[in-house]
KEVO-812473 format. One line per 10 residues: number of its first residue (from 0); their letters; for each residue x, y, z of N, C-alpha, C. Coordinates in nm, 3 decimals, always signed. Atoms other than C-alpha are relative to their C-alpha. Layout:
N
NUM> A> X/Y/Z/X/Y/Z/X/Y/Z  ... $
! end
This chain:
190
0> MSKSLKSRLR> -0.138/-0.039/+0.020/-4.900/+15.667/-4.935/+0.082/-0.126/-0.024  -0.083/+0.115/+0.034/-4.645/+15.436/-5.083/+0.122/-0.006/+0.092  -0.118/+0.020/-0.084/-4.392/+15.297/-4.836/+0.126/-0.003/-0.086  -0.117/+0.007/+0.087/-4.162/+15.236/-5.132/+0.046/+0.141/-0.040  -0.039/-0.138/+0.030/-4.170/+15.610/-5.218/+0.077/+0.059/+0.117  -0.071/-0.051/-0.118/-4.075/+15.704/-4.862/+0.136/-0.065/+0.014  -0.126/+0.072/-0.010/-3.805/+15.438/-4.862/+0.100/+0.053/-0.103  -0.088/-0.054/+0.104/-3.662/+15.572/-5.190/+0.048/+0.139/+0.036  -0.037/-0.136/-0.040/-3.669/+15.933/-5.067/+0.100/-0.002/+0.116  -0.092/+0.016/-0.113/-3.499/+15.825/-4.742/+0.138/-0.040/-0.051 $
10> SEALARRDVL> -0.129/+0.049/+0.051/-3.227/+15.633/-4.927/+0.075/+0.107/-0.077  -0.065/-0.105/+0.079/-3.156/+15.920/-5.166/+0.056/+0.110/+0.091  -0.046/-0.106/-0.091/-3.133/+16.180/-4.886/+0.117/-0.048/+0.084  -0.110/+0.053/-0.080/-2.911/+15.955/-4.674/+0.127/-0.017/-0.084  -0.118/+0.012/+0.088/-2.681/+15.890/-4.973/+0.066/+0.137/-0.017  -0.057/-0.135/+0.012/-2.638/+16.268/-5.014/+0.070/+0.039/+0.130  -0.059/-0.031/-0.130/-2.569/+16.301/-4.640/+0.130/-0.076/+0.022  -0.116/+0.086/-0.025/-2.319/+16.014/-4.634/+0.128/+0.050/-0.064  -0.122/-0.042/+0.072/-2.077/+16.183/-4.878/+0.052/+0.137/+0.045  -0.047/-0.130/-0.047/-2.041/+16.511/-4.688/+0.137/-0.013/+0.066 $
20> SEAIRVHAAE> -0.136/+0.002/-0.056/-1.686/+16.598/-4.585/-0.001/+0.019/+0.151  -0.015/-0.019/-0.144/-1.562/+16.600/-4.228/-0.004/+0.148/+0.035  +0.001/-0.144/-0.024/-1.510/+16.977/-4.255/-0.143/+0.054/+0.005  +0.141/-0.041/-0.001/-1.879/+17.026/-4.339/-0.067/-0.048/+0.128  +0.061/+0.058/-0.121/-1.977/+16.799/-4.048/+0.039/+0.079/+0.125  -0.046/-0.076/-0.116/-1.765/+16.989/-3.795/-0.066/+0.139/+0.001  +0.064/-0.131/+0.011/-1.896/+17.324/-3.921/-0.149/-0.009/+0.035  +0.143/+0.018/-0.026/-2.254/+17.193/-3.909/-0.029/-0.016/+0.148  +0.020/+0.020/-0.144/-2.221/+17.079/-3.546/+0.015/+0.132/+0.075  -0.021/-0.130/-0.064/-2.087/+17.421/-3.445/-0.116/+0.095/-0.031 $
30> TLAEHLYRLR> +0.112/-0.087/+0.041/-2.358/+17.605/-3.642/-0.128/-0.041/+0.072  +0.117/+0.050/-0.070/-2.627/+17.384/-3.491/+0.002/+0.045/+0.146  -0.012/-0.042/-0.140/-2.499/+17.459/-3.140/-0.030/+0.149/+0.015  +0.026/-0.146/-0.005/-2.505/+17.835/-3.212/-0.148/+0.030/-0.018  +0.142/-0.025/+0.025/-2.857/+17.829/-3.356/-0.086/-0.044/+0.118  +0.079/+0.049/-0.114/-2.993/+17.621/-3.070/+0.021/+0.089/+0.122  -0.027/-0.088/-0.114/-2.823/+17.843/-2.813/-0.081/+0.129/-0.010  +0.082/-0.121/+0.020/-3.002/+18.144/-2.965/-0.148/-0.026/+0.031  +0.139/+0.036/-0.029/-3.328/+17.956/-2.905/-0.019/-0.036/+0.148  +0.006/+0.044/-0.140/-3.255/+17.908/-2.533/-0.123/+0.052/+0.073 $
40> DRIGAGPLSG> +0.123/-0.049/-0.065/-3.550/+18.129/-2.429/-0.119/-0.086/-0.038  +0.110/+0.085/+0.046/-3.784/+17.913/-2.638/+0.012/-0.141/+0.057  -0.023/+0.133/-0.056/-3.625/+17.590/-2.513/-0.025/+0.001/+0.150  +0.031/-0.018/-0.141/-3.649/+17.719/-2.159/+0.082/-0.089/+0.092  -0.068/+0.077/-0.105/-3.561/+17.517/-1.850/+0.003/-0.149/-0.028  -0.004/+0.141/+0.039/-3.615/+17.186/-2.031/-0.102/-0.085/+0.074  -0.112/+0.073/+0.056/-3.580/+16.901/-2.013/+0.007/+0.010/-0.153  -0.028/+0.000/+0.143/-3.423/+16.899/-2.360/+0.050/-0.138/-0.038  -0.052/+0.128/+0.048/-3.387/+16.571/-2.543/+0.085/+0.025/-0.124  -0.086/-0.002/+0.117/-3.107/+16.525/-2.791/+0.018/-0.143/-0.046 $
50> FWPIRSEIDP> -0.030/+0.137/+0.040/-2.949/+16.217/-2.941/+0.150/-0.011/-0.023  -0.139/+0.029/+0.028/-2.609/+16.056/-2.978/+0.004/-0.039/-0.148  +0.009/+0.026/+0.144/-2.538/+16.062/-3.355/+0.047/-0.140/-0.039  -0.039/+0.128/+0.060/-2.523/+15.738/-3.551/+0.021/+0.024/-0.149  -0.031/-0.008/+0.144/-2.400/+15.679/-3.904/+0.053/+0.139/-0.033  -0.052/-0.130/+0.043/-2.356/+16.016/-4.074/-0.089/+0.116/+0.045  +0.089/-0.106/-0.049/-2.607/+16.219/-3.869/+0.077/+0.124/+0.042  -0.054/-0.123/-0.055/-2.545/+16.580/-3.780/+0.022/-0.022/+0.150  -0.038/+0.024/-0.139/-2.384/+16.598/-3.434/-0.059/+0.108/+0.093  +0.058/-0.098/-0.092/-2.601/+16.769/-3.169/+0.071/+0.006/+0.136 $
60> RPAMMRFSAL> -0.064/+0.006/-0.131/-2.361/+16.690/-2.882/+0.056/+0.135/+0.047  -0.044/-0.131/-0.049/-2.196/+17.037/-2.873/-0.115/+0.085/+0.054  +0.117/-0.075/-0.048/-2.543/+17.191/-2.837/-0.050/-0.056/+0.133  +0.047/+0.062/-0.124/-2.647/+16.941/-2.569/+0.092/+0.037/+0.116  -0.095/-0.035/-0.105/-2.330/+17.017/-2.374/-0.017/+0.146/+0.044  +0.024/-0.141/-0.036/-2.401/+17.391/-2.388/-0.120/+0.011/+0.093  +0.120/-0.008/-0.082/-2.749/+17.341/-2.248/+0.021/-0.064/+0.136  -0.030/+0.061/-0.129/-2.626/+17.106/-1.979/+0.080/+0.096/+0.088  -0.081/-0.098/-0.075/-2.371/+17.372/-1.876/-0.086/+0.114/+0.054  +0.093/-0.102/-0.047/-2.664/+17.616/-1.841/-0.091/-0.052/+0.111 $
70> GVPVALPVVT> +0.085/+0.059/-0.102/-2.830/+17.374/-1.597/-0.128/-0.061/-0.054  +0.119/+0.061/+0.062/-3.091/+17.247/-1.845/+0.018/-0.152/+0.003  -0.011/+0.146/+0.003/-3.157/+16.875/-1.790/-0.005/-0.050/-0.145  -0.008/+0.056/+0.135/-3.060/+16.683/-2.104/-0.033/-0.149/+0.007  +0.038/+0.141/+0.005/-3.206/+16.348/-2.202/+0.037/-0.058/-0.136  -0.026/+0.074/+0.123/-3.119/+16.086/-2.462/-0.109/-0.105/-0.016  +0.102/+0.103/+0.023/-3.362/+15.843/-2.626/+0.050/-0.139/+0.035  -0.025/+0.140/-0.030/-3.379/+15.484/-2.509/-0.115/-0.080/-0.061  +0.102/+0.084/+0.062/-3.562/+15.219/-2.712/-0.045/-0.104/+0.102  +0.059/+0.101/-0.088/-3.796/+15.015/-2.492/-0.113/-0.065/-0.076 $
80> GLELVFKHWQ> +0.103/+0.067/+0.079/-3.989/+14.764/-2.696/-0.023/+0.075/-0.129  +0.037/-0.070/+0.123/-4.169/+14.962/-2.963/-0.010/+0.151/+0.018  +0.007/-0.145/-0.018/-4.130/+15.311/-2.817/+0.129/+0.055/+0.057  -0.113/-0.072/-0.058/-3.878/+15.570/-2.711/-0.041/+0.059/+0.133  +0.010/-0.079/-0.123/-3.841/+15.697/-2.360/+0.128/+0.082/+0.005  -0.114/-0.091/-0.007/-3.600/+15.972/-2.267/+0.056/-0.004/+0.141  -0.064/+0.014/-0.132/-3.349/+15.931/-1.986/+0.109/+0.105/+0.016  -0.095/-0.106/-0.034/-3.136/+16.191/-1.814/+0.143/-0.043/-0.031  -0.141/+0.021/+0.030/-2.776/+16.220/-1.929/+0.076/+0.129/+0.023  -0.089/-0.115/-0.017/-2.493/+16.453/-1.832/+0.130/-0.029/-0.075 $
90> PGEPLKSGPY> -0.127/+0.021/+0.070/-2.176/+16.509/-2.035/+0.101/-0.073/+0.089  -0.099/+0.078/-0.072/-1.911/+16.260/-1.934/-0.053/-0.130/+0.057  +0.056/+0.124/-0.052/-2.152/+15.993/-1.812/+0.013/-0.110/-0.106  -0.011/+0.110/+0.096/-2.096/+15.651/-1.969/-0.137/-0.035/-0.059  +0.121/+0.045/+0.068/-2.351/+15.513/-2.214/+0.013/-0.147/-0.033  -0.001/+0.141/+0.040/-2.449/+15.160/-2.308/-0.044/-0.009/-0.146  +0.043/+0.025/+0.138/-2.504/+15.016/-2.654/-0.145/-0.043/+0.000  +0.142/+0.034/+0.012/-2.869/+15.001/-2.753/-0.029/-0.051/-0.140  +0.038/+0.046/+0.133/-3.062/+14.872/-3.051/+0.024/+0.109/-0.105  -0.015/-0.092/+0.114/-3.011/+15.031/-3.395/+0.129/+0.080/+0.005 $
100> GLSEPFDTAK> -0.126/-0.072/-0.010/-2.658/+15.139/-3.302/-0.003/+0.119/+0.093  +0.013/-0.114/-0.091/-2.780/+15.384/-3.039/+0.092/-0.013/+0.120  -0.070/-0.008/-0.129/-2.579/+15.494/-2.738/-0.102/+0.057/+0.098  +0.108/-0.034/-0.091/-2.818/+15.509/-2.443/+0.049/+0.013/+0.144  -0.028/-0.001/-0.144/-2.810/+15.607/-2.076/-0.035/-0.137/+0.060  +0.027/+0.127/-0.068/-2.810/+15.312/-1.837/-0.142/+0.000/+0.056  +0.137/+0.018/-0.048/-3.139/+15.175/-1.704/-0.028/+0.077/+0.128  +0.019/-0.069/-0.127/-3.085/+15.347/-1.370/-0.021/+0.151/-0.017  +0.018/-0.144/+0.023/-3.099/+15.694/-1.532/-0.148/+0.037/+0.013  +0.137/-0.047/-0.022/-3.409/+15.898/-1.448/-0.070/+0.028/-0.133 $
110> ALNPSAMIVP> +0.081/-0.029/+0.118/-3.683/+15.907/-1.713/-0.049/+0.145/+0.007  +0.044/-0.139/+0.009/-3.773/+16.259/-1.828/-0.098/+0.015/-0.116  +0.089/-0.037/+0.110/-4.052/+16.404/-2.042/+0.049/+0.133/-0.055  -0.057/-0.124/+0.051/-3.878/+16.659/-2.263/-0.106/+0.102/-0.040  +0.087/-0.108/+0.046/-4.042/+16.996/-2.318/+0.051/+0.056/-0.132  -0.059/-0.035/+0.130/-3.808/+17.052/-2.615/+0.079/-0.120/-0.048  -0.063/+0.119/+0.057/-3.672/+16.788/-2.851/+0.084/+0.036/-0.122  -0.084/-0.004/+0.119/-3.380/+16.783/-3.093/-0.025/-0.133/-0.070  +0.049/+0.119/+0.068/-3.511/+16.536/-3.352/+0.084/-0.031/-0.124  -0.074/+0.038/+0.121/-3.298/+16.345/-3.605/-0.096/-0.025/-0.116 $
120> LSAFDRRGHR> +0.085/+0.026/+0.116/-3.425/+16.297/-3.958/+0.083/-0.055/-0.114  -0.063/+0.046/+0.123/-3.347/+16.129/-4.287/-0.023/+0.101/-0.111  +0.037/-0.099/+0.100/-3.527/+16.385/-4.502/-0.105/+0.092/+0.060  +0.099/-0.095/-0.049/-3.744/+16.693/-4.450/-0.047/+0.089/-0.114  +0.045/-0.101/+0.095/-3.951/+16.948/-4.636/-0.028/+0.130/+0.075  +0.017/-0.134/-0.059/-4.029/+17.315/-4.574/-0.131/+0.013/+0.077  +0.122/-0.002/-0.080/-4.368/+17.230/-4.423/+0.025/-0.053/+0.141  -0.032/+0.054/-0.132/-4.189/+17.072/-4.126/-0.021/-0.150/+0.010  +0.016/+0.146/-0.003/-4.258/+16.712/-4.223/+0.136/-0.065/-0.018  -0.127/+0.072/+0.003/-3.980/+16.459/-4.183/-0.022/-0.145/-0.035 $
130> IGYGAGFYDK> -0.007/+0.145/+0.014/-3.891/+16.110/-4.285/+0.107/-0.044/+0.098  -0.097/+0.054/-0.095/-3.722/+15.917/-4.007/+0.068/-0.122/-0.061  -0.067/+0.121/+0.047/-3.559/+15.578/-4.030/-0.099/-0.113/-0.028  +0.100/+0.097/+0.041/-3.885/+15.392/-4.079/-0.072/-0.074/+0.111  +0.065/+0.074/-0.109/-3.975/+15.254/-3.735/-0.108/+0.082/+0.070  +0.102/-0.086/-0.060/-4.188/+15.553/-3.627/+0.022/+0.033/+0.147  -0.026/-0.023/-0.142/-4.020/+15.585/-3.286/-0.025/+0.145/+0.041  +0.017/-0.140/-0.037/-4.007/+15.965/-3.283/-0.144/+0.047/-0.018  +0.141/-0.037/+0.020/-4.358/+16.005/-3.428/-0.085/-0.043/+0.119  +0.076/+0.050/-0.115/-4.499/+15.789/-3.148/+0.035/+0.077/+0.127 $
140> AISRLASLTR> -0.042/-0.071/-0.122/-4.293/+15.965/-2.881/-0.056/+0.143/+0.002  +0.053/-0.137/+0.006/-4.397/+16.314/-2.997/-0.149/-0.002/+0.026  +0.144/+0.012/-0.021/-4.761/+16.206/-3.009/-0.032/-0.028/+0.147  +0.021/+0.034/-0.141/-4.739/+16.053/-2.660/+0.026/+0.122/+0.089  -0.033/-0.117/-0.080/-4.570/+16.362/-2.516/-0.100/+0.113/-0.023  +0.096/-0.104/+0.032/-4.817/+16.591/-2.693/-0.130/-0.019/+0.078  +0.121/+0.024/-0.079/-5.097/+16.424/-2.494/+0.015/+0.061/+0.140  -0.027/-0.067/-0.127/-4.931/+16.578/-2.185/+0.012/+0.150/-0.026  -0.025/-0.136/+0.046/-4.786/+16.903/-2.318/+0.086/-0.014/-0.124  -0.073/+0.018/+0.124/-4.672/+16.927/-2.678/+0.140/+0.059/+0.011 $
150> PFTIGVGFSV> -0.136/-0.052/-0.006/-4.292/+16.955/-2.685/+0.032/+0.087/-0.121  -0.054/-0.082/+0.108/-4.113/+17.216/-2.896/+0.096/-0.090/-0.077  -0.078/+0.097/+0.077/-3.969/+17.002/-3.177/+0.089/+0.069/-0.103  -0.101/-0.060/+0.086/-3.652/+17.095/-3.362/+0.067/-0.110/-0.080  -0.066/+0.097/+0.086/-3.554/+16.878/-3.656/+0.138/+0.050/-0.036  -0.136/-0.039/+0.033/-3.183/+16.878/-3.729/+0.057/-0.094/-0.107  -0.061/+0.078/+0.107/-2.997/+16.767/-4.038/+0.082/+0.091/-0.089  -0.077/-0.076/+0.098/-2.793/+16.880/-4.334/-0.092/+0.049/-0.111  +0.084/-0.057/+0.105/-2.932/+17.096/-4.613/-0.022/-0.099/-0.115  +0.015/+0.098/+0.109/-2.874/+16.809/-4.862/-0.111/-0.101/+0.027 $
160> QEINDVPDEA> +0.108/+0.093/-0.034/-3.148/+16.616/-4.680/-0.138/+0.058/-0.032  +0.129/-0.062/+0.035/-3.419/+16.860/-4.791/-0.053/-0.060/-0.129  +0.069/+0.045/+0.121/-3.671/+16.728/-5.041/-0.121/+0.091/-0.022  +0.112/-0.088/+0.032/-3.961/+16.902/-5.213/-0.123/-0.027/+0.085  +0.125/+0.032/-0.068/-4.242/+16.715/-5.042/+0.010/-0.136/+0.067  +0.005/+0.125/-0.075/-4.247/+16.453/-4.769/-0.143/-0.052/-0.007  +0.135/+0.057/-0.002/-4.544/+16.221/-4.819/-0.042/-0.017/+0.146  +0.043/+0.005/-0.140/-4.730/+16.274/-4.493/-0.141/-0.056/+0.010  +0.133/+0.055/-0.028/-5.038/+16.125/-4.333/-0.066/+0.085/+0.107  +0.079/-0.084/-0.091/-5.311/+16.275/-4.116/+0.057/+0.000/+0.142 $
170> HDIPLDLIIT> -0.050/+0.008/-0.138/-5.145/+16.155/-3.791/+0.139/+0.063/+0.017  -0.134/-0.058/-0.010/-4.806/+16.313/-3.873/-0.005/+0.138/+0.063  -0.008/-0.130/-0.068/-4.711/+16.608/-3.653/+0.121/+0.073/-0.056  -0.115/-0.073/+0.054/-4.495/+16.868/-3.831/+0.091/+0.051/+0.112  -0.098/-0.057/-0.092/-4.178/+16.986/-3.660/-0.024/+0.150/+0.013  +0.015/-0.144/-0.020/-4.179/+17.337/-3.515/+0.102/+0.080/-0.081  -0.100/-0.060/+0.088/-3.857/+17.423/-3.696/+0.106/-0.103/-0.032  -0.107/+0.090/+0.044/-3.564/+17.262/-3.873/+0.127/+0.084/-0.011  -0.128/-0.069/+0.009/-3.200/+17.362/-3.840/+0.095/-0.084/-0.084  -0.106/+0.062/+0.078/-2.937/+17.281/-4.102/+0.126/+0.085/+0.016 $
180> EREIVMPKAI> -0.123/-0.078/-0.005/-2.582/+17.403/-4.147/-0.013/+0.132/-0.075  +0.019/-0.121/+0.080/-2.720/+17.671/-4.380/-0.105/+0.096/+0.053  +0.113/-0.087/-0.037/-3.039/+17.800/-4.221/-0.089/-0.064/+0.105  +0.110/+0.047/-0.083/-3.327/+17.774/-3.982/-0.124/+0.007/-0.088  +0.120/+0.009/+0.081/-3.635/+17.658/-4.170/-0.120/+0.013/+0.092  +0.124/-0.018/-0.075/-3.959/+17.791/-4.027/-0.114/-0.059/-0.084  +0.100/+0.069/+0.083/-4.221/+17.546/-4.157/-0.126/+0.085/-0.024  +0.123/-0.066/+0.039/-4.521/+17.680/-4.338/-0.069/-0.086/-0.105  +0.075/+0.072/+0.102/-4.792/+17.536/-4.553/+0.034/+0.060/-0.136  -0.033/-0.047/+0.135/-4.703/+17.556/-4.922/-0.118/-0.025/-0.090 $
! end
């Protein structure tokens, strides 16, 4: 697989995402929260990992706040060396600045192994494959967690980030579903 192809597909999808209006972004965050709330039986008692949006990412915070209000433990990713760990976070708790522009829980926060994950993406296809930002943090984390109990993975993004075919490799683990402001994509082999 060509890294330059993945890099080009990532750049094109992110350029489409970057020009979306604020109105679309607000609507998308609300729609995402609604769709995820309808999946609460599948998400279960958690823990549920989310993320604090960077750049022009879809905003999962309204959904994370809903689940926290239900008593579901919520975690945010923390970069430690070359991998992600997930640390407990509650709405209103302060965050620290982390690498890559991330907002992370402080070191004293309890580490959690999420049973459900809200996963950011740069691009996705209908088979459930995603392109991240290129460092492989989520791929490694999902693989590590799957060695314990495979988490329910929910990719989230805007419909403009969909591409026909993500170049994938044998070690890639497809997402269980993808939510955009327009639909829930149930991955299937094409």
